C-alpha positions in Angstrom: 0.0 0.0 0.0 2.9 2.4 0.6 3.7 3.0 -3.1 0.0 3.5 -3.9 -0.3 6.0 -1.0 2.7 8.0 -2.1 1.8 8.0 -5.8 -1.6 9.4 -4.8 -0.1 12.0 -2.6 2.0 13.2 -5.5 -1.1 13.2 -7.8 0.4 10.8 -10.3 -2.3 9.6 -12.5 -0.5 7.8 -15.3 3.0 6.6 -16.1 5.3 5.7 -18.9 7.5 2.6 -18.1 11.1 2.6 -19.2 12.9 -0.7 -19.2 16.4 -1.7 -20.3 19.7 -3.1 -19.1 21.3 -2.2 -15.8 24.7 -2.7 -17.5 24.6 0.0 -20.1 26.9 2.9 -19.2 26.7 6.7 -19.8 28.9 7.7 -22.8 31.6 9.3 -20.8 32.0 6.3 -18.5 32.0 3.9 -21.5 34.7 5.9 -23.2 36.8 6.0 -20.1 36.5 2.2 -19.7 37.5 1.8 -23.4 40.6 3.9 -22.9 41.6 1.8 -19.9 41.0 -1.4 -21.7 42.9 -0.2 -24.8 45.9 0.7 -22.7 45.8 -2.7 -20.9 45.6 -4.6 -24.2 48.5 -2.6 -25.6 50.7 -3.5 -22.6 49.6 -7.2 -22.6 48.9 -8.1 -26.3 49.0 -11.8 -25.6 46.7 -11.7 -22.6 43.3 -13.2 -23.6 41.6 -11.5 -20.6 42.9 -8.1 -21.8 41.5 -8.8 -25.3 38.2 -9.9 -23.8 38.0 -6.7 -21.7 38.8 -4.6 -24.8 35.9 -6.3 -26.7 33.5 -5.7 -23.8 34.5 -2.1 -23.5 34.0 -1.6 -27.2 30.5 -3.0 -26.9 29.8 -0.7 -24.0 30.7 2.3 -26.1 28.2 1.1 -28.7 25.4 0.6 -26.2 26.1 3.9 -24.4 24.1 5.4 -27.3 21.0 3.9 -25.8 21.7 5.4 -22.4 21.8 8.8 -23.9 18.7 8.1 -26.0 16.7 6.9 -23.0 17.8 10.0 -21.0 16.8 12.2 -23.9 13.4 10.5 -24.3 12.6 10.8 -20.6 13.5 14.5 -20.7 11.4 15.2 -23.7 8.3 13.3 -22.5 8.6 14.9 -19.0 8.8 18.4 -20.5 6.0 17.6 -23.0 3.4 16.2 -20.7 4.3 16.6 -17.0 2.9 19.9 -15.9 0.3 20.8 -13.3 -1.8 18.4 -11.2 -2.6 15.6 -11.6 0.8 14.5 -13.0 0.5 12.5 -16.2 2.9 10.3 -18.2 5.4 10.3 -15.3 8.5 8.1 -16.1 8.8 5.0 -14.0 11.8 2.7 -14.0 13.2 -0.2 -12.0 15.2 2.4 -10.0 18.7 0.9 -10.7 21.6 1.8 -12.8 22.0 1.7 -16.6 18.9 2.5 -18.7 16.9 2.8 -15.5 19.2 5.5 -14.3 19.0 7.2 -17.7 15.2 7.3 -17.5 15.2 8.9 -14.1 18.0 11.2 -15.1 16.1 12.6 -18.1 13.2 13.5 -15.9 15.6 15.1 -13.4 17.1 17.1 -16.2 13.6 18.4 -16.9 13.0 19.2 -13.2 10.2 16.7 -13.3 9.0 13.8 -11.1 10.0 10.2 -11.8 9.5 7.0 -10.0 11.9 4.2 -9.1 10.6 0.8 -8.2 13.7 -0.9 -6.7 14.0 -4.5 -5.6 16.4 -6.6 -3.5 18.8 -8.4 -5.9 22.2 -10.0 -5.4 23.8 -7.4 -7.7 23.2 -4.4 -10.1 20.3 -3.0 -8.1 21.1 0.1 -6.0 18.8 3.1 -6.2 20.2 5.6 -8.7 20.5 9.3 -7.5 18.0 10.7 -10.0 14.8 9.3 -8.7 12.4 11.8 -7.0 13.1 11.1 -3.3 9.4 10.8 -2.4 8.9 8.3 -5.2 11.8 5.9 -4.5 10.4 2.5 -3.4 12.0 -0.7 -2.3 10.3 -4.1 -3.0 11.2 -7.6 -1.8 8.9 -9.4 -4.3 8.7 -9.2 -8.1 5.0 -9.8 -8.2 4.1 -6.6 -6.3 6.7 -4.6 -8.2 5.2 -5.8 -11.5 1.7 -4.8 -10.4 2.9 -1.3 -9.6 4.7 -1.0 -13.0 1.5 -1.8 -14.8 -1.2 -0.2 -12.7 -0.9 3.3 -14.1 1.1 2.5 -17.3 0.0 4.2 -20.5 3.0 3.2 -22.5 6.1 0.9 -22.2 9.4 1.8 -23.8 12.1 -1.0 -23.8 15.7 -0.3 -24.6 18.2 -3.2 -25.1 18.4 -5.4 -22.1 18.6 -8.9 -20.7 16.3 -11.3 -18.8 14.7 -8.6 -16.6 13.8 -6.4 -19.6 12.5 -9.4 -21.5 10.5 -10.6 -18.5 8.7 -7.2 -18.1 8.2 -6.8 -21.9 6.6 -10.1 -22.5 4.4 -9.8 -19.4 3.1 -6.5 -20.7 2.5 -8.0 -24.1 0.7 -11.0 -22.6 -1.6 -8.7 -20.5 -2.5 -6.6 -23.5 -2.9 -9.6 -25.8 -5.3 -11.3 -23.4 -7.1 -8.1 -22.7 -6.3 -8.1 -19.1 -4.9 -4.6 -19.7 -6.0 -1.9 -22.0 -4.0 -1.6 -25.2 -1.1 0.9 -25.0 2.0 1.7 -27.0 4.7 -0.9 -26.5 7.9 0.5 -28.2 11.3 -1.2 -28.6 14.2 1.1 -29.2 17.1 -0.3 -31.2 16.2 -2.1 -34.5 19.5 -4.0 -34.9 19.3 -5.3 -31.3 15.6 -6.3 -31.3 15.5 -7.7 -34.8 18.2 -10.2 -33.9 16.8 -11.0 -30.4 13.1 -11.5 -31.2 11.7 -12.5 -34.6 8.0 -11.6 -34.2 7.4 -12.2 -37.9 8.6 -15.8 -37.4 6.0 -16.2 -34.6 3.3 -15.0 -37.0 4.5 -17.3 -39.8 4.5 -20.4 -37.4 1.0 -19.6 -36.2 2.2 -18.9 -32.6 0.8 -15.4 -32.6 -1.7 -13.6 -34.9 -0.8 -10.7 -37.2 -2.8 -8.4 -34.9 -0.5 -9.5 -32.0 2.5 -8.5 -34.1 1.1 -5.0 -34.3 1.2 -4.6 -30.6 4.9 -3.8 -30.8 6.7 -1.0 -32.6 10.4 -0.9 -33.2 12.2 2.5 -33.6 15.6 4.2 -33.3 15.0 7.6 -31.7 13.3 9.3 -28.8 11.4 11.4 -31.4 9.9 8.3 -33.0 8.8 7.1 -29.6 7.1 10.4 -28.9 5.3 10.3 -32.3 3.9 6.9 -31.5 2.7 8.0 -28.1 1.1 11.2 -29.4 -0.7 9.4 -32.2 -2.1 6.9 -29.7 -3.2 9.6 -27.3 -4.4 12.4 -29.6 -6.1 14.3 -26.8 -3.4 14.1 -24.1 -3.1 17.9 -23.9 -6.8 18.1 -22.9 -6.4 15.5 -20.2 -8.2 12.7 -22.1 -5.8 9.9 -21.7 -7.7 7.2 -23.6 -6.4 5.6 -26.7 -7.9 6.6 -30.0 -9.3 3.1 -30.5 -11.4 3.4 -27.3 -12.6 7.0 -28.0 
């Protein structure tokens, strides 16, 4: 009940959920790690661990682009929609580092509220410093955390990530597919990543999902494309009518 109480106190009516890997670094940190790995590899050219560290650091630089894009999206959507009371389209993340931090950081850049739903894990899950202090929550159980992710969600934006990102993504897809939850924009950012990871067209071809189910997901590259999808889906968001066009 505590998260519900605090969300109500802060007049948060609707949210946009931002998911993605905890392991993706900001660009400056990724570049610093690459410099360190490059220097180590130059000193120890025959060391396989040094070569592996250099390869990992190179990938981190590539994926840092998504940290910056998640931060930019969160800033744009917070500036665009979050004004006055009640608060609408408030960014909510898992509260940890990586893409989660980027989501909260973008809202922080816009001087806007954002929510962090943290959870006890063996690693990678400390609250990031950009969550609004009154909206930083700590969960012991995934089930309750998942419920709060979805209760006010009006869109879900997933950046590249691992098991946790996929878990939340497919749970949301299942809830919408089975009509346990109203349809909302579900947007994946990063065409090269998602096209290799999940072949939705293959699922349609094999009869595992319908063509309509495939249309539940959009895949884009930029924050502006995500915003365009959200604004098309909620054409009256400026006048406080937060119902999808299909329902209206």
